[in-house]
Structures are given as C-alpha cells and as structure tokens.
DSSP file (Angstrom, degrees, kcal/mol; ACC not computed):
  #  RESIDUE AA STRUCTURE BP1 BP2  ACC     N-H-->O    O-->H-N    N-H-->O    O-->H-N    TCO  KAPPA ALPHA  PHI   PSI    X-CA   Y-CA   Z-CA
    1    1 A M              0   0    0      0, 0.0     3,-0.1     0, 0.0     0, 0.0   0.000 360.0 360.0 360.0  33.6   25.1   -3.4  -28.5
    2    2 A G        -     0   0    0      1,-0.2     2,-0.0     0, 0.0     0, 0.0   0.289 360.0 -37.8 -80.1-148.6   24.5    0.0  -27.1
    3    3 A S        -     0   0    0      1,-0.1    -1,-0.2     0, 0.0     2,-0.2  -0.312  69.7 -96.2 -76.1 161.9   21.2    1.9  -26.9
    4    4 A F        -     0   0    0     -3,-0.1    -1,-0.1     1,-0.1     2,-0.1  -0.489  36.0-126.5 -78.7 147.5   18.5    1.6  -29.5
    5    5 A S     >  -     0   0    0     -2,-0.2     4,-1.6     1,-0.1     3,-0.4  -0.310  32.1 -97.0 -83.9 174.7   18.2    4.2  -32.2
    6    6 A I  H  > S+     0   0    0      1,-0.2     4,-2.1     2,-0.2     5,-0.1   0.822 123.3  59.2 -62.3 -31.6   15.1    6.1  -33.0
    7    7 A W  H  > S+     0   0    0      2,-0.2     4,-2.2     1,-0.2    -1,-0.2   0.869 101.9  53.0 -68.4 -36.0   14.3    3.7  -35.8
    8    8 A H  H  > S+     0   0    0     -3,-0.4     4,-2.3     1,-0.2    -1,-0.2   0.937 110.6  47.1 -62.1 -44.9   14.2    0.7  -33.4
    9    9 A W  H  X S+     0   0    0     -4,-1.6     4,-2.4     1,-0.2    -2,-0.2   0.874 110.3  52.4 -66.3 -37.3   11.7    2.5  -31.2
   10   10 A I  H  X S+     0   0    0     -4,-2.1     4,-2.3     2,-0.2    -1,-0.2   0.919 110.5  48.1 -64.1 -42.9    9.5    3.5  -34.1
   11   11 A I  H  X S+     0   0    0     -4,-2.2     4,-2.4     2,-0.2    -2,-0.2   0.911 111.2  50.4 -64.7 -41.9    9.4   -0.1  -35.3
   12   12 A V  H  X S+     0   0    0     -4,-2.3     4,-2.4     1,-0.2    -2,-0.2   0.921 111.2  48.6 -62.2 -43.6    8.6   -1.4  -31.8
   13   13 A I  H  X S+     0   0    0     -4,-2.4     4,-2.4     1,-0.2    -2,-0.2   0.905 111.3  49.8 -64.0 -41.6    5.7    1.2  -31.5
   14   14 A V  H  X S+     0   0    0     -4,-2.3     4,-2.3     2,-0.2    -1,-0.2   0.915 111.4  48.6 -63.7 -42.9    4.3    0.2  -34.9
   15   15 A V  H  X S+     0   0    0     -4,-2.4     4,-2.4     2,-0.2    -2,-0.2   0.915 111.8  49.3 -64.2 -42.7    4.4   -3.5  -34.1
   16   16 A V  H  X>S+     0   0    0     -4,-2.4     4,-2.7     1,-0.2     5,-0.5   0.914 111.6  49.2 -63.3 -42.6    2.7   -2.8  -30.7
   17   17 A L  H  X5S+     0   0    0     -4,-2.4     4,-1.8     1,-0.2    -1,-0.2   0.880 112.0  48.9 -64.6 -37.5    0.0   -0.7  -32.4
   18   18 A L  H  <5S+     0   0    0     -4,-2.3    -2,-0.2    -5,-0.2    -1,-0.2   0.893 115.5  43.6 -69.0 -38.4   -0.6   -3.4  -35.0
   19   19 A L  H  <5S+     0   0    0     -4,-2.4    -2,-0.2    -5,-0.2    -3,-0.2   0.937 130.4  21.4 -72.7 -46.7   -0.9   -6.2  -32.4
   20   20 A F  H  X5S-     0   0    0     -4,-2.7     4,-0.7    -5,-0.2    -3,-0.2   0.722  98.9-138.8 -98.5 -22.9   -3.1   -4.4  -29.9
   21   21 A G  H  X< -     0   0    0     -4,-1.8     4,-1.5    -5,-0.5     5,-0.2   0.184  27.7 -86.9  78.3 156.2   -4.7   -1.7  -32.0
   22   22 A R  H  > S+     0   0    0      1,-0.2     4,-2.3     2,-0.2     5,-0.2   0.850 123.3  57.8 -67.9 -34.1   -5.3    1.9  -31.0
   23   23 A N  H  > S+     0   0    0      1,-0.2     4,-2.2     2,-0.2    -1,-0.2   0.919 106.4  46.4 -66.1 -44.4   -8.7    1.1  -29.4
   24   24 A K  H  X S+     0   0    0     -4,-0.7     4,-2.3     2,-0.2    -1,-0.2   0.900 113.5  49.0 -66.2 -40.3   -7.3   -1.5  -26.9
   25   25 A I  H  X S+     0   0    0     -4,-1.5     4,-2.4     2,-0.2    -2,-0.2   0.914 112.0  47.7 -67.2 -42.4   -4.4    0.8  -25.9
   26   26 A S  H  X S+     0   0    0     -4,-2.3     4,-2.0     2,-0.2    -1,-0.2   0.879 111.9  50.7 -67.5 -35.7   -6.6    3.8  -25.3
   27   27 A D  H  X S+     0   0    0     -4,-2.2     4,-2.2    -5,-0.2    -2,-0.2   0.910 110.6  49.9 -64.4 -41.1   -9.0    1.7  -23.3
   28   28 A L  H  X S+     0   0    0     -4,-2.3     4,-2.0     1,-0.2    -2,-0.2   0.915 111.0  47.9 -63.4 -43.7   -6.1    0.4  -21.2
   29   29 A M  H  X S+     0   0    0     -4,-2.4     4,-2.2     1,-0.2    -1,-0.2   0.861 110.3  53.0 -67.4 -34.6   -4.8    3.9  -20.6
   30   30 A G  H  X S+     0   0    0     -4,-2.0     4,-2.2     2,-0.2    -1,-0.2   0.893 108.3  50.2 -65.4 -39.6   -8.3    5.1  -19.6
   31   31 A D  H  X S+     0   0    0     -4,-2.2     4,-2.0     2,-0.2    -2,-0.2   0.884 109.9  50.6 -65.3 -38.6   -8.6    2.3  -17.1
   32   32 A V  H  X S+     0   0    0     -4,-2.0     4,-2.1     2,-0.2    -2,-0.2   0.915 110.1  50.1 -64.8 -42.5   -5.3    3.2  -15.6
   33   33 A A  H  X S+     0   0    0     -4,-2.2     4,-2.3     1,-0.2    -2,-0.2   0.894 109.9  50.2 -64.1 -39.7   -6.4    6.9  -15.3
   34   34 A Q  H  X S+     0   0    0     -4,-2.2     4,-2.3     1,-0.2    -1,-0.2   0.881 109.3  52.3 -65.6 -37.1   -9.7    5.8  -13.6
   35   35 A G  H  X S+     0   0    0     -4,-2.0     4,-2.0     2,-0.2    -2,-0.2   0.901 109.4  48.6 -64.7 -41.1   -7.7    3.7  -11.2
   36   36 A I  H  X S+     0   0    0     -4,-2.1     4,-2.4     2,-0.2    -2,-0.2   0.913 111.8  49.5 -65.5 -42.7   -5.4    6.6  -10.3
   37   37 A K  H  X S+     0   0    0     -4,-2.3     4,-2.3     1,-0.2    -2,-0.2   0.903 110.8  49.7 -63.4 -41.1   -8.4    8.9   -9.8
   38   38 A A  H  X S+     0   0    0     -4,-2.3     4,-2.2     2,-0.2    -1,-0.2   0.883 110.8  50.5 -65.3 -38.0  -10.1    6.4   -7.5
   39   39 A F  H  X S+     0   0    0     -4,-2.0     4,-2.2     2,-0.2    -2,-0.2   0.926 111.2  47.6 -65.1 -45.2   -7.0    6.0   -5.5
   40   40 A K  H  X S+     0   0    0     -4,-2.4     4,-2.2     1,-0.2    -2,-0.2   0.896 111.8  50.6 -63.4 -40.0   -6.6    9.7   -5.0
   41   41 A K  H  X S+     0   0    0     -4,-2.3     4,-2.2     1,-0.2    -1,-0.2   0.908 110.2  49.9 -64.7 -41.3  -10.2   10.0   -4.0
   42   42 A G  H  X S+     0   0    0     -4,-2.2     4,-1.5     1,-0.2    -2,-0.2   0.882 110.8  49.3 -64.0 -39.0   -9.9    7.3   -1.5
   43   43 A M  H  X S+     0   0    0     -4,-2.2     4,-1.0     1,-0.2    -1,-0.2   0.882 110.9  50.1 -67.9 -37.5   -6.8    8.9    0.0
   44   44 A A  H  < S+     0   0    0     -4,-2.2     3,-0.3     1,-0.2    -2,-0.2   0.873 107.9  53.6 -68.6 -36.4   -8.6   12.3    0.2
   45   45 A D  H >< S+     0   0    0     -4,-2.2     3,-0.9     1,-0.2    -1,-0.2   0.852 106.5  52.9 -65.9 -34.0  -11.6   10.6    2.0
   46   46 A D  H 3< S+     0   0    0     -4,-1.5    -1,-0.2     1,-0.2    -2,-0.2   0.790 108.6  50.1 -70.7 -27.3   -9.3    9.1    4.6
   47   47 A E  T 3< S+     0   0    0     -4,-1.0    -1,-0.2    -3,-0.3    -2,-0.2   0.208  74.4 135.9-100.0  15.5   -7.7   12.5    5.4
   48   48 A K    X   -     0   0    0     -3,-0.9     3,-0.9    -4,-0.1     2,-0.1  -0.459  50.6-134.4 -66.1 126.0  -10.9   14.5    5.9
   49   49 A P  T 3  S+     0   0    0      0, 0.0     3,-0.1     0, 0.0    -1,-0.1  -0.482  84.4  39.9 -76.9 154.4  -10.6   16.7    9.0
   50   50 A G  T 3  S+     0   0    0      1,-0.4     2,-0.2    -2,-0.1    -2,-0.1   0.332  78.5 131.3  92.1  -8.2  -13.5   16.8   11.4
   51   51 A E    <   -     0   0    0     -3,-0.9     2,-0.5     1,-0.1    -1,-0.4  -0.568  60.7-121.1 -75.8 141.5  -14.3   13.1   11.2
   52   52 A T        -     0   0    0     -2,-0.2     2,-0.2    -3,-0.1    -1,-0.1  -0.700  25.5-141.1 -84.0 131.3  -14.7   11.5   14.5
   53   53 A K        -     0   0    0     -2,-0.5     3,-0.1     1,-0.1     2,-0.0  -0.605  27.2 -94.8 -90.1 153.3  -12.3    8.6   15.0
   54   54 A A        -     0   0    0     -2,-0.2     2,-0.1     1,-0.1    -1,-0.1  -0.358  47.6-101.3 -65.5 143.9  -13.3    5.5   16.8
   55   55 A E        -     0   0    0      1,-0.1     2,-0.4    -3,-0.1    -1,-0.1  -0.406  32.6-132.2 -67.7 140.0  -12.5    5.3   20.4
   56   56 A T        -     0   0    0     -2,-0.1     2,-0.4    -3,-0.1    -1,-0.1  -0.780  15.8-139.4 -93.9 138.5   -9.5    3.4   21.4
   57   57 A K        -     0   0    0     -2,-0.4     2,-0.4     2,-0.0     0, 0.0  -0.786  15.2-160.7 -98.0 137.8   -9.8    0.9   24.2
   58   58 A T        -     0   0    0     -2,-0.4     2,-0.5     2,-0.0     0, 0.0  -0.891   7.8-146.8-117.2 150.5   -7.1    0.6   26.7
   59   59 A I        -     0   0    0     -2,-0.4     2,-0.4     2,-0.0    -2,-0.0  -0.969  14.5-139.7-117.1 122.3   -6.4   -2.3   29.1
   60   60 A D        -     0   0    0     -2,-0.5     2,-0.4     2,-0.0    -2,-0.0  -0.651  21.8-173.0 -81.4 134.0   -4.9   -1.5   32.5
   61   61 A H        -     0   0    0     -2,-0.4     2,-0.4     0, 0.0    -2,-0.0  -0.993  16.4-139.9-132.1 127.9   -2.3   -4.0   33.6
   62   62 A K        -     0   0    0     -2,-0.4     2,-0.1     1,-0.0     3,-0.1  -0.707  20.9-130.1 -87.1 134.8   -0.7   -4.1   37.0
   63   63 A A        -     0   0    0     -2,-0.4     2,-0.1     1,-0.1    -1,-0.0  -0.464  34.0 -92.4 -78.1 155.3    3.0   -4.8   37.1
   64   64 A E        -     0   0    0     -2,-0.1     2,-0.1     1,-0.1    -1,-0.1  -0.412  40.5-126.8 -66.3 140.6    4.2   -7.5   39.4
   65   65 A T     >  -     0   0    0     -2,-0.1     4,-1.8     1,-0.1     5,-0.2  -0.451  22.8-109.8 -82.2 164.1    5.3   -6.3   42.8
   66   66 A S  H  > S+     0   0    0      1,-0.2     4,-2.0     2,-0.2     5,-0.1   0.842 116.4  56.6 -65.6 -31.9    8.8   -7.1   44.1
   67   67 A S  H  > S+     0   0    0      1,-0.2     4,-1.9     2,-0.2    -1,-0.2   0.892 107.3  47.5 -69.0 -37.1    7.4   -9.4   46.7
   68   68 A S  H  > S+     0   0    0      2,-0.2     4,-1.8     1,-0.2    -1,-0.2   0.863 111.8  50.0 -72.4 -32.7    5.5  -11.6   44.1
   69   69 A S  H  X S+     0   0    0     -4,-1.8     4,-2.0     2,-0.2    -1,-0.2   0.856 109.3  52.2 -71.3 -32.4    8.6  -11.8   41.9
   70   70 A D  H  X S+     0   0    0     -4,-2.0     4,-2.4     2,-0.2    -2,-0.2   0.897 107.9  52.1 -65.5 -39.5   10.7  -12.8   45.0
   71   71 A N  H  X S+     0   0    0     -4,-1.9     4,-2.1     1,-0.2    -2,-0.2   0.888 109.0  50.2 -62.9 -39.0    8.1  -15.6   45.7
   72   72 A L  H  X S+     0   0    0     -4,-1.8     4,-2.1     2,-0.2    -1,-0.2   0.908 110.5  48.9 -66.9 -40.8    8.5  -16.8   42.1
   73   73 A K  H  X S+     0   0    0     -4,-2.0     4,-1.7     1,-0.2    -2,-0.2   0.911 110.8  50.7 -63.8 -41.7   12.2  -16.9   42.4
   74   74 A A  H  X S+     0   0    0     -4,-2.4     4,-1.3     1,-0.2    -1,-0.2   0.886 110.5  49.8 -64.7 -37.9   12.1  -18.8   45.7
   75   75 A R  H  < S+     0   0    0     -4,-2.1    -1,-0.2     1,-0.2    -2,-0.2   0.889 110.5  49.2 -67.1 -38.5    9.7  -21.4   44.1
   76   76 A S  H  < S+     0   0    0     -4,-2.1    -1,-0.2     1,-0.2    -2,-0.2   0.800 108.8  53.4 -73.4 -26.6   11.9  -21.9   41.1
   77   77 A E  H  <        0   0    0     -4,-1.7    -1,-0.2     1,-0.2    -2,-0.2   0.813 360.0 360.0 -76.2 -29.6   15.0  -22.4   43.3
   78   78 A S     <        0   0    0     -4,-1.3    -1,-0.2    -5,-0.1    -2,-0.2   0.478 360.0 360.0 -89.2 360.0   13.4  -25.1   45.5
C-alpha cells in the first residue's frame, strides 16, 4: 500500500482524459490562467504610486478629567 507506480498514474490520466476530454481540460486551464492574470492586474492597480488616497477623518475625544471621575465614584458609592 505504498506509493503509486508510474502505471497507476498513466491509467488515471487516461481515464480523466476519456471522461472530460482534451477540450474541456484545456478550457478549464485557460480559465484558471485568465483568473490568475486578472488577480495580478488587480493587485498591480491597487499598488500604483501617485494615486491620491481618500482623506481619513479623525474624531477628537476629550478624556474625562479627574474631577468628573471623582464625581462618578461618589455617586456610585451613595
């Protein structure tokens, strides 16, 4: 039950070719190649230097002062 010999692989390839045919397999591989090219093109478009990035908005938030936190503690204790 070790690894398959070369004859096993040849038989598997012949059966796959008979079931799917050469045309379907080549079409499938062409579709995979087009998908890879589209992915690479999309990644290259994202990394273009010189593009202006959208401005980021910031929200200023004031931290609680010690006197207001003391007031909260006093309220919770009573």
